[in-house]
NUKOLFI-720540 format. One record per residue: x, y negated, z of N, C-alpha, C in turn; residue in three letters; residue number from 1. Coordinates in pm, whole numbers, plus 32768, in hexadecimal, padded with zeros to 4 digits. Example, Ala and Ser with C-alpha at 12.3 -4.5 7.8 and 13.67 -1.06 7.14 Angstrom:
BEGIN
{nc1=8527, nc2=8239, nc3=830C, cac1=84CE, cac2=81C2, cac3=830C, cc1=8528, cc2=814A, cc3=830C, residuo=ala, num=1}
{nc1=8505, nc2=80E1, nc3=82C4, cac1=8557, cac2=806A, cac3=82CA, cc1=850A, cc2=7FFD, cc3=8313, residuo=ser, num=2}
This chain:
BEGIN
{nc1=A557, nc2=F97E, nc3=73D0, cac1=A506, cac2=F993, cac3=7445, cc1=A4D0, cc2=FA22, cc3=7443, residuo=met, num=1}
{nc1=A4D0, nc2=FA66, nc3=74B5, cac1=A49C, cac2=FAEF, cac3=74B8, cc1=A408, cc2=FAF6, cc3=7494, residuo=pro, num=2}
{nc1=A3E0, nc2=FB69, nc3=7465, cac1=A354, cac2=FB85, cac3=7445, cc1=A2FF, cc2=FB7C, cc3=74C4, residuo=glu, num=3}
{nc1=A287, nc2=FB41, nc3=74B8, cac1=A22B, cac2=FB3A, cac3=752A, cc1=A1A0, cc2=FB68, cc3=74FC, residuo=thr, num=4}
{nc1=A149, nc2=FB7B, nc3=755C, cac1=A0BF, cac2=FB9C, cac3=753C, cc1=A07E, cc2=FB2B, cc3=74EC, residuo=ile, num=5}
{nc1=A0A7, nc2=FAAE, nc3=7506, cac1=A06E, cac2=FA3E, cac3=74BD, cc1=A09A, cc2=FA41, cc3=742B, residuo=phe, num=6}
{nc1=A114, nc2=FA6A, nc3=7410, cac1=A142, cac2=FA79, cac3=7384, cc1=A0E8, cc2=FADB, cc3=733A, residuo=ser, num=7}
{nc1=A0C6, nc2=FB47, nc3=737E, cac1=A072, cac2=FBAE, cac3=7340, cc1=9FE2, cc2=FB7C, cc3=732E, residuo=arg, num=8}
{nc1=9FB2, nc2=FB2B, nc3=738B, cac1=9F2D, cac2=FAEF, cac3=737A, cc1=9F2E, cc2=FA90, cc3=7303, residuo=ile, num=9}
{nc1=9F97, nc2=FA3E, nc3=72F7, cac1=9FA2, cac2=F9E2, cac3=7285, cc1=9F9F, cc2=FA2C, cc3=7200, residuo=leu, num=10}
{nc1=9FDD, nc2=FAA1, nc3=71FB, cac1=9FE1, cac2=FAF1, cac3=717F, cc1=9F64, cc2=FB48, cc3=7170, residuo=arg, num=11}
{nc1=9F07, nc2=FB3D, nc3=71D0, cac1=9E8A, cac2=FB89, cac3=71CF, cc1=9EA1, cc2=FC1F, cc3=71DD, residuo=arg, num=12}
{nc1=9F0F, nc2=FC46, nc3=721C, cac1=9F2B, cac2=FCD2, cac3=7237, cc1=9EE3, cc2=FD02, cc3=72B5, residuo=glu, num=13}
{nc1=9EC3, nc2=FCA4, nc3=730C, cac1=9E78, cac2=FCC0, cac3=7387, cc1=9DFC, cc2=FC68, cc3=7383, residuo=ile, num=14}
{nc1=9D87, nc2=FCA2, nc3=739D, cac1=9D0F, cac2=FC4E, cac3=739B, cc1=9D0C, cc2=FBEB, cc3=740F, residuo=pro, num=15}
{nc1=9CD0, nc2=FB7A, nc3=73F6, cac1=9CBD, cac2=FB14, cac3=745D, cc1=9C3A, cc2=FACD, cc3=743E, residuo=ala, num=16}
{nc1=9BFB, nc2=FA98, nc3=74A5, cac1=9B80, cac2=FA4B, cac3=7495, cc1=9BA8, cc2=F9BA, cc3=7478, residuo=asp, num=17}
{nc1=9BC2, nc2=F9A0, nc3=73F9, cac1=9BF4, cac2=F91D, cac3=73CD, cc1=9B82, cc2=F8B7, cc3=73CE, residuo=ile, num=18}
{nc1=9B9D, nc2=F845, nc3=740E, cac1=9B37, cac2=F7DC, cac3=7419, cc1=9B5E, cc2=F75C, cc3=73D2, residuo=val, num=19}
{nc1=9BDC, nc2=F751, nc3=73A9, cac1=9C0C, cac2=F6D9, cac3=7363, cc1=9C88, cc2=F6FE, cc3=7314, residuo=phe, num=20}
{nc1=9C92, nc2=F6C4, nc3=729D, cac1=9D0B, cac2=F6D5, cac3=724E, cc1=9D17, cc2=F661, cc3=71EC, residuo=glu, num=21}
{nc1=9D91, nc2=F62E, nc3=71E2, cac1=9DB1, cac2=F5D0, cac3=7178, cc1=9E3C, cc2=F5F4, cc3=7144, residuo=asp, num=22}
{nc1=9E7A, nc2=F59C, nc3=70FC, cac1=9EFB, cac2=F5B7, cac3=70BE, cc1=9F6A, cc2=F5D2, cc3=7125, residuo=glu, num=23}
{nc1=9F5D, nc2=F596, nc3=719C, cac1=9FC8, cac2=F59A, cac3=71FF, cc1=9FAA, cc2=F5E8, cc3=727E, residuo=his, num=24}
{nc1=9F2A, nc2=F5FB, nc3=729C, cac1=9EFF, cac2=F630, cac3=731F, cc1=9E9A, cc2=F6A0, cc3=730D, residuo=val, num=25}
{nc1=9EA3, nc2=F703, nc3=7364, cac1=9E40, cac2=F76E, cac3=736D, cc1=9E13, cc2=F775, cc3=73FF, residuo=leu, num=26}
{nc1=9D90, nc2=F784, nc3=7414, cac1=9D5B, cac2=F78F, cac3=749C, cc1=9CFF, cc2=F807, cc3=74A5, residuo=ala, num=27}
{nc1=9D08, nc2=F84E, nc3=7515, cac1=9CB8, cac2=F8C5, cac3=7529, cc1=9C9C, cc2=F8D6, cc3=75BE, residuo=phe, num=28}
{nc1=9C31, nc2=F920, nc3=75DB, cac1=9C09, cac2=F938, cac3=7666, cc1=9C6F, cc2=F993, cc3=76AB, residuo=arg, num=29}
{nc1=9C8D, nc2=F971, nc3=7728, cac1=9CE9, cac2=F9C0, cac3=7779, cc1=9CA7, cc2=FA46, cc3=779C, residuo=asp, num=30}
{nc1=9CF4, nc2=FAB2, nc3=7796, cac1=9CBE, cac2=FB35, cac3=77B7, cc1=9CA2, cc2=FB46, cc3=784C, residuo=leu, num=31}
{nc1=9CE3, nc2=FAF7, nc3=78A0, cac1=9CD1, cac2=FAFE, cac3=7931, cc1=9CAD, cc2=FA72, cc3=7964, residuo=his, num=32}
{nc1=9C34, nc2=FA45, nc3=7946, cac1=9C0F, cac2=F9BA, cac3=7964, cc1=9C12, cc2=F99B, cc3=79F9, residuo=pro, num=33}
{nc1=9C42, nc2=F923, nc3=7A18, cac1=9C48, cac2=F8F1, cac3=7AA1, cc1=9BDA, cc2=F88C, cc3=7ABD, residuo=gln, num=34}
{nc1=9B85, nc2=F874, nc3=7A5B, cac1=9B13, cac2=F819, cac3=7A66, cc1=9AAF, cc2=F844, cc3=79FC, residuo=ala, num=35}
{nc1=9A31, nc2=F815, nc3=7A05, cac1=99CF, cac2=F83A, cac3=799F, cc1=99FE, cc2=F81B, cc3=7911, residuo=pro, num=36}
{nc1=9A47, nc2=F7AF, nc3=7900, cac1=9A87, cac2=F78F, cac3=7880, cc1=9B1E, cc2=F797, cc3=7898, residuo=val, num=37}
{nc1=9B61, nc2=F7ED, nc3=784F, cac1=9BF3, cac2=F7F7, cac3=7858, cc1=9C26, cc2=F816, cc3=77CB, residuo=his, num=38}
{nc1=9C5B, nc2=F7AF, nc3=778B, cac1=9C89, cac2=F7B9, cac3=7700, cc1=9D1D, cc2=F798, cc3=76FB, residuo=val, num=39}
{nc1=9D68, nc2=F7E4, nc3=76AD, cac1=9DF7, cac2=F7CB, cac3=7698, cc1=9E0A, cc2=F786, cc3=7612, residuo=leu, num=40}
{nc1=9E58, nc2=F71A, nc3=7612, cac1=9E7B, cac2=F6D1, cac3=7598, cc1=9F0F, cc2=F6E7, cc3=7581, residuo=phe, num=41}
{nc1=9F31, nc2=F71F, nc3=750D, cac1=9FBD, cac2=F73D, cac3=74EE, cc1=9FE6, cc2=F6F7, cc3=746C, residuo=ile, num=42}
{nc1=A063, nc2=F6CB, nc3=7465, cac1=A092, cac2=F696, cac3=73E6, cc1=A0B1, cc2=F70A, cc3=7388, residuo=pro, num=43}
{nc1=A09A, nc2=F6F5, nc3=7309, cac1=A0BC, cac2=F75D, cac3=72A7, cc1=A154, cc2=F767, cc3=7296, residuo=lys, num=44}
{nc1=A199, nc2=F6FC, nc3=72B5, cac1=A22C, cac2=F6FF, cac3=72B6, cc1=A257, cc2=F730, cc3=7340, residuo=gln, num=45}
{nc1=A29B, nc2=F7A1, nc3=734A, cac1=A2BF, cac2=F7D5, cac3=73CE, cc1=A32A, cc2=F782, cc3=7413, residuo=pro, num=46}
{nc1=A310, nc2=F765, nc3=7492, cac1=A370, cac2=F724, cac3=74EC, cc1=A365, cc2=F775, cc3=756D, residuo=ile, num=47}
{nc1=A3D2, nc2=F7A9, nc3=759F, cac1=A3CC, cac2=F805, cac3=7611, cc1=A396, cc2=F7C2, cc3=768F, residuo=ala, num=48}
{nc1=A3D0, nc2=F753, nc3=76B8, cac1=A3A6, cac2=F70E, cac3=7732, cc1=A3A5, cc2=F678, cc3=7718, residuo=thr, num=49}
{nc1=A368, nc2=F62F, nc3=7771, cac1=A36B, cac2=F59D, cac3=7764, cc1=A3FB, cc2=F56A, cc3=7768, residuo=leu, num=50}
{nc1=A452, nc2=F5AE, nc3=77B1, cac1=A4E0, cac2=F588, cac3=77B5, cc1=A523, cc2=F590, cc3=772D, residuo=asn, num=51}
{nc1=A4ED, nc2=F5E1, nc3=76D4, cac1=A527, cac2=F5F4, cac3=7650, cc1=A4F2, cc2=F591, cc3=75E8, residuo=asp, num=52}
{nc1=A48C, nc2=F545, nc3=760C, cac1=A453, cac2=F4E5, cac3=75AC, cc1=A4B6, cc2=F474, cc3=7593, residuo=ala, num=53}
{nc1=A4B3, nc2=F442, nc3=751A, cac1=A50E, cac2=F3D6, cac3=74F3, cc1=A4BD, cc2=F358, cc3=74D4, residuo=thr, num=54}
{nc1=A500, nc2=F2E4, nc3=74D0, cac1=A4B8, cac2=F26A, cac3=74A9, cc1=A474, cc2=F277, cc3=7421, residuo=pro, num=55}
{nc1=A4AD, nc2=F2C5, nc3=73C8, cac1=A471, cac2=F2D9, cac3=7344, cc1=A3EB, cc2=F322, cc3=734C, residuo=ala, num=56}
{nc1=A3D1, nc2=F365, nc3=73BC, cac1=A354, cac2=F3B0, cac3=73CD, cc1=A2EC, cc2=F363, cc3=7420, residuo=gln, num=57}
{nc1=A307, nc2=F2E6, nc3=743D, cac1=A2AC, cac2=F295, cac3=748F, cc1=A221, cc2=F28D, cc3=7450, residuo=ala, num=58}
{nc1=A21B, nc2=F27C, nc3=73CE, cac1=A198, cac2=F275, cac3=738B, cc1=A14C, cc2=F2F8, cc3=739B, residuo=glu, num=59}
{nc1=A191, nc2=F367, nc3=738E, cac1=A150, cac2=F3E9, cac3=739E, cc1=A119, cc2=F3F9, cc3=742C, residuo=leu, num=60}
{nc1=A165, nc2=F3D0, nc3=7490, cac1=A136, cac2=F3D9, cac3=751A, cc1=A0BB, cc2=F380, cc3=752F, residuo=leu, num=61}
{nc1=A0BC, nc2=F30C, nc3=74F2, cac1=A047, cac2=F2B5, cac3=74F8, cc1=9FCE, cc2=F2F3, cc3=74B4, residuo=gly, num=62}
{nc1=9FE4, nc2=F33A, nc3=7448, cac1=9F76, cac2=F37E, cac3=7403, cc1=9F33, cc2=F3E6, cc3=745D, residuo=arg, num=63}
{nc1=9F81, nc2=F42B, nc3=74AF, cac1=9F47, cac2=F48B, cac3=750D, cc1=9EE5, cc2=F445, cc3=756B, residuo=leu, num=64}
{nc1=9F11, nc2=F3D4, nc3=75A4, cac1=9EBC, cac2=F38A, cac3=7600, cc1=9E3F, cc2=F354, cc3=75BB, residuo=leu, num=65}
{nc1=9E4F, nc2=F31D, nc3=7545, cac1=9DDB, cac2=F2E6, cac3=74FE, cc1=9D7A, cc2=F354, cc3=74D4, residuo=leu, num=66}
{nc1=9DAE, nc2=F3C9, nc3=74B1, cac1=9D56, cac2=F439, cac3=748E, cc1=9D05, cc2=F465, cc3=7507, residuo=ala, num=67}
{nc1=9D43, nc2=F46A, nc3=757C, cac1=9CFC, cac2=F48F, cac3=75F7, cc1=9C90, cc2=F428, cc3=7617, residuo=ala, num=68}
{nc1=9CAF, nc2=F3A9, nc3=760B, cac1=9C4D, cac2=F340, cac3=7627, cc1=9BD9, cc2=F346, cc3=75C3, residuo=ala, num=69}
{nc1=9BF7, nc2=F35C, nc3=7544, cac1=9B8E, cac2=F365, cac3=74DF, cc1=9B33, cc2=F3DD, cc3=74FA, residuo=ala, num=70}
{nc1=9B6E, nc2=F44C, nc3=7524, cac1=9B1F, cac2=F4C2, cac3=7544, cc1=9AC3, cc2=F4A6, cc3=75BB, residuo=tyr, num=71}
{nc1=9AF7, nc2=F466, nc3=7622, cac1=9AA6, cac2=F445, cac3=7698, cc1=9A30, cc2=F3EB, cc3=7672, residuo=ala, num=72}
{nc1=9A49, nc2=F38A, nc3=761D, cac1=99DD, cac2=F332, cac3=75F0, cc1=9976, cc2=F37F, cc3=759D, residuo=lys, num=73}
{nc1=99A6, nc2=F3D1, nc3=7540, cac1=994C, cac2=F41D, cac3=74E8, cc1=98F6, cc2=F480, cc3=7536, residuo=ala, num=74}
{nc1=992D, nc2=F4B6, nc3=75A3, cac1=98E4, cac2=F518, cac3=75F3, cc1=988C, cc2=F4D8, cc3=765E, residuo=gln, num=75}
{nc1=9897, nc2=F454, nc3=766D, cac1=983D, cac2=F40B, cac3=76C6, cc1=9864, cc2=F406, cc3=7758, residuo=gly, num=76}
{nc1=98DF, nc2=F429, nc3=777B, cac1=9906, cac2=F421, cac3=7807, cc1=9971, cc2=F3B8, cc3=7823, residuo=phe, num=77}
{nc1=9993, nc2=F369, nc3=77C1, cac1=99FB, cac2=F303, cac3=77D4, cc1=99D4, cc2=F29F, cc3=7840, residuo=ala, num=78}
{nc1=9958, nc2=F274, nc3=7841, cac1=992D, cac2=F210, cac3=78A3, cc1=992A, cc2=F24A, cc3=7931, residuo=glu, num=79}
{nc1=9906, nc2=F2C8, nc3=7940, cac1=9907, cac2=F307, cac3=79C5, cc1=9996, cc2=F319, cc3=79F8, residuo=asp, num=80}
{nc1=99F1, nc2=F334, nc3=799E, cac1=9A7E, cac2=F342, cac3=79C1, cc1=9AB5, cc2=F3CC, cc3=79A2, residuo=gly, num=81}
{nc1=9B37, nc2=F3D0, nc3=7995, cac1=9B7F, cac2=F44B, cac3=7975, cc1=9C0F, cc2=F438, cc3=799D, residuo=tyr, num=82}
{nc1=9C59, nc2=F4A4, nc3=799E, cac1=9CE8, cac2=F49F, cac3=79BF, cc1=9D35, cc2=F4D9, cc3=794A, residuo=arg, num=83}
{nc1=9DA4, nc2=F498, nc3=7928, cac1=9E01, cac2=F4CA, cac3=78C4, cc1=9E88, cc2=F4D7, cc3=7909, residuo=val, num=84}
{nc1=9EC4, nc2=F54D, nc3=78FE, cac1=9F46, cac2=F55F, cac3=793E, cc1=9F9F, cc2=F5B8, cc3=78EA, residuo=leu, num=85}
{nc1=A021, nc2=F5A9, nc3=7902, cac1=A085, cac2=F5FA, cac3=78BE, cc1=A0E7, cc2=F62C, cc3=7927, residuo=met, num=86}
{nc1=A0FD, nc2=F6AD, nc3=792A, cac1=A160, cac2=F6E7, cac3=7984, cc1=A1E7, cc2=F6EC, cc3=793D, residuo=asn, num=87}
{nc1=A253, nc2=F6DF, nc3=798B, cac1=A2D9, cac2=F6E4, cac3=7950, cc1=A331, cc2=F742, cc3=79A1, residuo=cys, num=88}
{nc1=A35D, nc2=F7AB, nc3=7960, cac1=A3B4, cac2=F812, cac3=7999, cc1=A370, cc2=F861, cc3=7A07, residuo=asn, num=89}
{nc1=A3B4, nc2=F8C7, nc3=7A36, cac1=A375, cac2=F928, cac3=7A91, cc1=A342, cc2=F8EB, cc3=7B13, residuo=arg, num=90}
{nc1=A391, nc2=F89A, nc3=7B56, cac1=A364, cac2=F85F, cac3=7BD4, cc1=A2F1, cc2=F7FD, cc3=7BBF, residuo=asp, num=91}
{nc1=A2E3, nc2=F7CA, nc3=7B46, cac1=A273, cac2=F772, cac3=7B25, cc1=A1F8, cc2=F7BF, cc3=7AFA, residuo=gly, num=92}
{nc1=A201, nc2=F843, nc3=7AF2, cac1=A18F, cac2=F896, cac3=7AD1, cc1=A186, cc2=F8BD, cc3=7A3F, residuo=gly, num=93}
{nc1=A1EB, nc2=F89D, nc3=79EE, cac1=A1E6, cac2=F8C1, cac3=7960, cc1=A202, cc2=F956, cc3=794F, residuo=gln, num=94}
{nc1=A1A8, nc2=F99C, nc3=790B, cac1=A1BA, cac2=FA2B, cac3=78F4, cc1=A1CE, cc2=FA4C, cc3=7860, residuo=thr, num=95}
{nc1=A1A2, nc2=F9F5, nc3=7807, cac1=A1B8, cac2=FA05, cac3=7777, cc1=A212, cc2=F992, cc3=774C, residuo=val, num=96}
{nc1=A284, nc2=F9B3, nc3=7713, cac1=A2E6, cac2=F94D, cac3=76F2, cc1=A2D4, cc2=F918, cc3=7663, residuo=phe, num=97}
{nc1=A263, nc2=F8D9, nc3=7653, cac1=A238, cac2=F88C, cac3=75DF, cc1=A1DF, cc2=F821, cc3=761F, residuo=his, num=98}
{nc1=A20B, nc2=F7A3, nc3=761E, cac1=A1C1, cac2=F73F, cac3=766B, cc1=A12D, cc2=F741, cc3=7649, residuo=ile, num=99}
{nc1=A0DD, nc2=F722, nc3=76AF, cac1=A04D, cac2=F720, cac3=769D, cc1=A00D, cc2=F6CC, cc3=770C, residuo=his, num=100}
{nc1=9FA1, nc2=F68C, nc3=76E8, cac1=9F50, cac2=F641, cac3=7748, cc1=9EDC, cc2=F698, cc3=7774, residuo=leu, num=101}
{nc1=9EBF, nc2=F693, nc3=77F4, cac1=9E45, cac2=F6D1, cac3=782A, cc1=9DDE, cc2=F661, cc3=7839, residuo=his, num=102}
{nc1=9D69, nc2=F674, nc3=7801, cac1=9CFA, cac2=F619, cac3=7818, cc1=9C98, cc2=F664, cc3=7872, residuo=leu, num=103}
{nc1=9C7D, nc2=F62B, nc3=78E7, cac1=9C22, cac2=F668, cac3=794A, cc1=9BAF, cc2=F60A, cc3=7963, residuo=leu, num=104}
{nc1=9B36, nc2=F641, nc3=7967, cac1=9ABF, cac2=F5EE, cac3=797E, cc1=9A4B, cc2=F647, cc3=79A7, residuo=ala, num=105}
{nc1=99DB, nc2=F606, nc3=79C4, cac1=9961, cac2=F64F, cac3=79E1, cc1=9944, cc2=F660, cc3=7A74, residuo=gly, num=106}
{nc1=999C, nc2=F62C, nc3=7AC9, cac1=9986, cac2=F62D, cac3=7B5B, cc1=99DF, cc2=F5C0, cc3=7B95, residuo=arg, num=107}
{nc1=99C1, nc2=F592, nc3=7C0F, cac1=9A1D, cac2=F532, cac3=7C4F, cc1=9AA5, cc2=F575, cc3=7C67, residuo=pro, num=108}
{nc1=9B0E, nc2=F531, nc3=7C43, cac1=9B96, cac2=F565, cac3=7C51, cc1=9BD8, cc2=F51F, cc3=7CC8, residuo=leu, num=109}
{nc1=9C12, nc2=F56C, nc3=7D21, cac1=9C4D, cac2=F535, cac3=7D9A, cc1=9CE1, cc2=F515, cc3=7D87, residuo=thr, num=110}
{nc1=9D18, nc2=F4CF, nc3=7DE5, cac1=9DA6, cac2=F4AD, cac3=7DE5, cc1=9DDD, cc2=F4C2, cc3=7E6F, residuo=trp, num=111}
{nc1=9E51, nc2=F4F9, nc3=7E83, cac1=9EAD, cac2=F52A, cac3=7E1B, cc1=9E7A, cc2=F5AC, cc3=7DDD, residuo=pro, num=112}
{nc1=9EA8, nc2=F5C7, nc3=7D63, cac1=9E72, cac2=F638, cac3=7D18, cc1=9EA0, cc2=F6C2, cc3=7D48, residuo=pro, num=113}
{nc1=9F0E, nc2=F6CF, nc3=7D8E, cac1=9F30, cac2=F757, cac3=7DB3, cc1=9FB3, cc2=F76F, cc3=7DE7, residuo=gly, num=114}
């Protein structure tokens, strides 16, 4: 998989405001937030797009979701609500080709998103 900005963040070559980390997942604040809370959750194992994920990586994908939910609960906004989304490929809005979840919260979120 090609080098990405997320690879460099994982190696601590680029600073990031890290808010969560475990063996499988790293989460940090988005540099261009779209809501008062905008955190990116990335797997430490690089996968370019959701289309590239395999059944063997199902547990890792689940860990991303559970990490986002745990963060929302720990930060106290889980009950008010939040949005978790993943973009896939260019037309889906993906700009960094290392899968990642966006967690958005801190204001009412409308639908459709954009």
